[in-house]
C-alpha positions as CSV (number, residue, x, y, z in Angstrom):
1,M,20.4,220.1,-90.9
2,A,19.7,222.0,-94.5
3,R,17.2,219.2,-95.5
4,L,15.3,219.4,-92.0
5,R,14.9,223.0,-92.3
6,A,14.2,223.1,-95.7
7,P,10.5,223.3,-97.2
8,G,9.2,219.9,-97.1
9,G,11.6,218.9,-94.1
10,C,10.8,218.3,-90.4
11,P,8.2,220.9,-88.8
12,W,9.4,220.9,-85.6
13,D,13.0,221.9,-87.1
14,R,12.0,224.3,-89.4
15,E,10.5,226.5,-86.9
16,Q,13.5,226.8,-84.5
17,T,15.1,230.0,-84.0
18,F,18.6,230.8,-81.7
19,D,16.7,231.4,-78.8
20,S,14.3,227.9,-78.7
21,I,17.8,225.4,-79.0
22,K,20.2,227.5,-77.0
23,R,18.7,225.5,-74.0
24,Y,19.5,222.0,-75.8
25,T,23.4,223.6,-76.3
26,I,23.4,223.7,-72.3
27,E,21.6,220.2,-71.8
28,E,23.7,218.7,-74.3
29,T,27.1,220.1,-72.6
30,Y,26.0,218.6,-69.3
31,E,25.1,215.6,-70.9
32,V,28.8,215.5,-72.7
33,I,30.5,215.9,-68.9
34,D,28.1,213.1,-67.5
35,A,29.6,210.7,-69.8
36,I,33.1,211.9,-68.9
37,E,32.5,211.7,-65.7
38,R,31.4,208.0,-65.6
39,K,34.0,206.9,-68.0
40,D,31.1,205.7,-70.4
41,F,32.8,206.2,-73.4
42,A,30.3,204.8,-75.9
43,A,27.9,207.1,-74.4
44,L,30.4,210.0,-74.6
45,C,31.1,209.2,-78.3
46,E,27.0,209.6,-78.8
47,E,26.8,212.9,-76.8
48,L,29.7,214.4,-79.0
49,G,27.7,213.8,-82.0
50,D,24.4,215.7,-80.1
51,L,26.8,218.2,-79.1
52,M,28.1,218.8,-82.4
53,L,24.9,219.3,-84.0
54,Q,24.3,222.2,-82.0
55,P,26.7,224.4,-84.0
56,V,25.7,222.7,-86.9
57,F,21.8,223.8,-86.3
58,Y,23.4,227.5,-85.7
59,A,25.0,228.0,-88.5
60,Q,22.5,226.4,-91.0
61,M,20.0,229.3,-89.3
62,A,22.7,231.9,-89.8
63,S,23.1,230.7,-93.1
64,E,19.8,231.1,-93.6
65,A,19.6,234.3,-92.4
66,G,22.8,235.7,-94.6
67,L,24.8,236.0,-91.7
68,F,27.7,233.6,-91.7
69,N,27.9,229.5,-92.3
70,I,29.8,226.8,-90.8
71,A,32.9,227.1,-92.6
72,D,32.7,230.4,-91.5
73,A,32.7,229.4,-87.9
74,L,35.4,227.0,-88.3
75,D,38.1,229.3,-90.1
76,S,37.5,231.9,-87.4
77,I,38.6,229.4,-84.6
78,N,41.4,228.2,-86.8
79,R,42.5,231.5,-87.2
80,K,42.3,232.5,-83.5
81,L,44.4,229.3,-82.8
82,I,47.6,230.2,-85.2
83,R,47.1,233.7,-84.0
84,R,46.9,232.5,-80.3
85,H,49.3,229.9,-80.4
86,P,52.3,232.3,-81.5
87,H,55.3,229.6,-79.9
88,V,54.0,227.4,-82.2
89,F,53.4,228.6,-85.4
90,A,55.7,231.4,-84.9
91,D,59.0,232.3,-83.1
92,V,57.6,233.4,-79.8
93,E,59.2,231.2,-76.9
94,A,57.1,229.5,-74.4
95,N,57.7,226.7,-72.8
96,T,55.8,226.4,-69.4
97,P,51.4,226.9,-69.6
98,D,51.8,229.7,-67.3
99,E,53.6,231.1,-70.3
100,V,51.2,230.2,-72.6
101,L,48.5,231.7,-71.0
102,K,50.2,235.1,-69.9
103,N,50.8,235.3,-73.9
104,W,46.9,234.3,-74.8
105,D,45.2,236.7,-72.8
106,A,48.2,239.4,-74.4
107,I,47.2,238.7,-77.7
108,K,43.8,238.4,-76.6
109,A,43.4,242.0,-75.0
110,T,45.1,243.4,-78.5
111,E,42.6,241.6,-80.6
112,K,39.6,243.7,-78.3
113,P,41.0,247.0,-77.7
114,D,37.3,248.1,-77.0
115,A,36.3,245.5,-74.7
116,P,35.1,246.5,-71.2
117,K,38.2,247.7,-69.2
118,G,37.1,246.7,-65.4
119,L,38.7,243.7,-64.8
120,L,35.1,241.4,-64.1
121,E,33.4,242.9,-67.2
122,T,34.4,240.1,-69.3
123,V,33.8,237.3,-66.9
124,N,30.2,235.6,-68.3
125,R,27.3,236.0,-66.4
126,A,25.7,233.3,-68.3
127,Q,27.2,230.3,-66.9
128,P,26.3,228.0,-63.3
129,A,27.3,230.7,-60.5
130,L,30.0,228.4,-59.1
131,M,31.8,228.7,-62.4
132,E,31.2,232.5,-62.4
133,A,32.3,232.7,-58.7
134,M,35.4,230.7,-59.5
135,Q,36.5,232.9,-62.7
136,I,35.8,235.8,-60.7
137,S,37.9,235.3,-57.6
138,K,40.9,234.2,-59.8
139,R,40.7,237.4,-61.9
140,A,40.7,239.6,-58.5
141,A,43.2,237.1,-56.9
142,K,45.7,237.6,-59.9
143,A,45.5,241.8,-59.5
144,G,46.6,241.4,-55.9
145,F,43.1,241.2,-54.2
146,E,43.9,238.2,-52.4
147,W,44.1,236.5,-49.1
148,P,47.7,236.0,-47.4
149,D,47.3,232.5,-46.8
150,H,44.8,229.4,-46.5
151,E,44.2,230.1,-43.0
152,S,42.5,233.4,-43.7
153,V,40.1,231.8,-46.0
154,V,39.5,229.3,-43.3
155,A,38.9,231.9,-41.0
156,K,36.6,233.9,-43.6
157,L,34.5,230.4,-43.8
158,Q,34.2,230.6,-40.0
159,E,33.1,234.2,-40.0
160,E,30.4,233.5,-43.0
161,V,29.1,230.9,-41.1
162,A,28.6,233.1,-37.6
163,E,27.0,235.8,-39.9
164,L,24.5,233.6,-41.7
165,E,23.4,232.2,-38.1
166,E,23.3,235.7,-36.9
167,A,20.8,236.7,-40.3
168,R,18.7,233.5,-39.3
169,K,17.9,234.8,-36.0
170,T,16.5,237.8,-37.8
171,N,13.8,236.0,-40.1
172,D,14.5,238.4,-42.8
173,A,14.9,236.0,-46.6
174,A,16.8,239.0,-48.0
175,E,19.4,238.7,-45.1
176,I,19.5,235.2,-45.2
177,E,20.1,234.8,-49.0
178,G,22.9,237.4,-49.0
179,E,24.8,235.8,-46.1
180,I,24.6,232.2,-48.0
181,G,25.4,233.5,-51.0
182,D,28.6,235.3,-49.3
183,L,28.9,231.8,-47.6
184,L,29.2,230.1,-51.2
185,F,31.7,232.5,-52.6
186,T,33.9,231.8,-49.5
187,V,33.8,228.3,-50.1
188,V,34.9,228.6,-54.0
189,N,37.4,230.6,-52.7
190,L,38.8,227.8,-50.3
191,A,38.2,225.4,-53.5
192,R,40.5,227.5,-55.4
193,W,43.3,227.9,-52.5
194,A,43.3,224.1,-52.6
195,G,43.3,223.7,-56.4
196,V,39.8,222.1,-56.7
197,D,37.0,222.7,-58.9
198,P,34.0,223.8,-56.8
199,E,31.7,222.7,-60.1
200,Q,32.9,219.5,-60.3
201,A,33.5,218.6,-56.6
202,L,30.0,219.5,-56.1
203,R,28.7,217.4,-58.9
204,H,30.9,214.4,-57.4
205,T,29.2,214.8,-54.4
206,N,25.6,214.8,-55.9
207,A,26.5,211.5,-57.5
208,K,27.9,210.3,-53.9
209,F,24.2,211.5,-52.7
210,R,22.6,209.6,-55.2
211,R,24.1,206.4,-54.8
212,R,23.6,206.2,-50.9
213,F,20.2,207.8,-51.3
214,S,19.4,205.0,-53.6
215,H,20.8,202.0,-50.9
216,V,18.8,204.0,-48.2
217,E,15.9,203.4,-50.4
218,S,16.3,199.8,-51.4
219,R,16.9,198.8,-47.7
220,V,13.4,200.6,-46.8
221,E,12.2,198.7,-49.5
222,Q,13.5,195.1,-48.7
223,Q,11.5,196.0,-44.8
224,G,8.3,196.4,-46.7
225,K,8.3,199.7,-45.7
226,A,7.9,203.2,-47.3
227,L,10.3,206.0,-47.0
228,A,8.3,208.6,-45.5
229,G,7.7,207.7,-42.2
230,T,10.6,205.6,-41.4
231,P,12.2,206.6,-38.4
232,I,15.3,209.0,-39.3
233,E,17.4,206.8,-37.0
234,E,16.8,203.9,-39.7
235,L,17.6,206.2,-42.4
236,E,20.6,206.9,-40.8
237,S,21.6,202.9,-40.0
238,Y,21.3,202.4,-44.0
239,W,23.1,205.7,-44.9
240,Q,25.8,204.1,-42.8
241,E,25.9,200.9,-44.6
242,A,26.1,202.6,-48.2
243,K,29.0,204.8,-46.7
244,K,31.1,202.0,-45.1
245,A,30.7,199.9,-48.8
């Protein structure tokens, strides 16, 4: 990377900035996740390499600016891992995952005493909305802001559906958007109660829809037809075929 960024190196690499490459970090992260979900370990090997290029790229630019280098970044995480695992590197007791997380949070709080005090202030806003909603709801529930049981969450979901139907009657786009947001947030809480990661659940459903829709497209093509214009009843029959398969 130093060679690519040096005079006489690659014109594209030389003109990049922290802001210009950050979108690639997100893309490469999702490509790693996709390879894991497909259990394509040859692809995972390649995608991990692509992902590891990102911190190298950032660190090289930081080094050029006299900020830090890759060794500094690695030293930082090494020290953090040792500091936050006193049950491994010191004499603190932590025999369950919950005890480990409790210690982790306590140590983290001492490291950043000037961090924002609001319970939700440290939830990262720059992440997929489903993941953000899950973290928000977990934080609130941990503080006691929680439904008494699963049935109460289901009742809330039904309430939100009813409110969305009322909003639709107004044709007010902002109100409809707000109610859809409330509905999605409640679904995230329902997933939390079920012990399901909503981001992964939706990704799996997206993949399932892709498979079934591909079958529908193939069947329509076999009939010598175009997808647009094929009766919905026929498309539904192909969908059911895919579902049974």
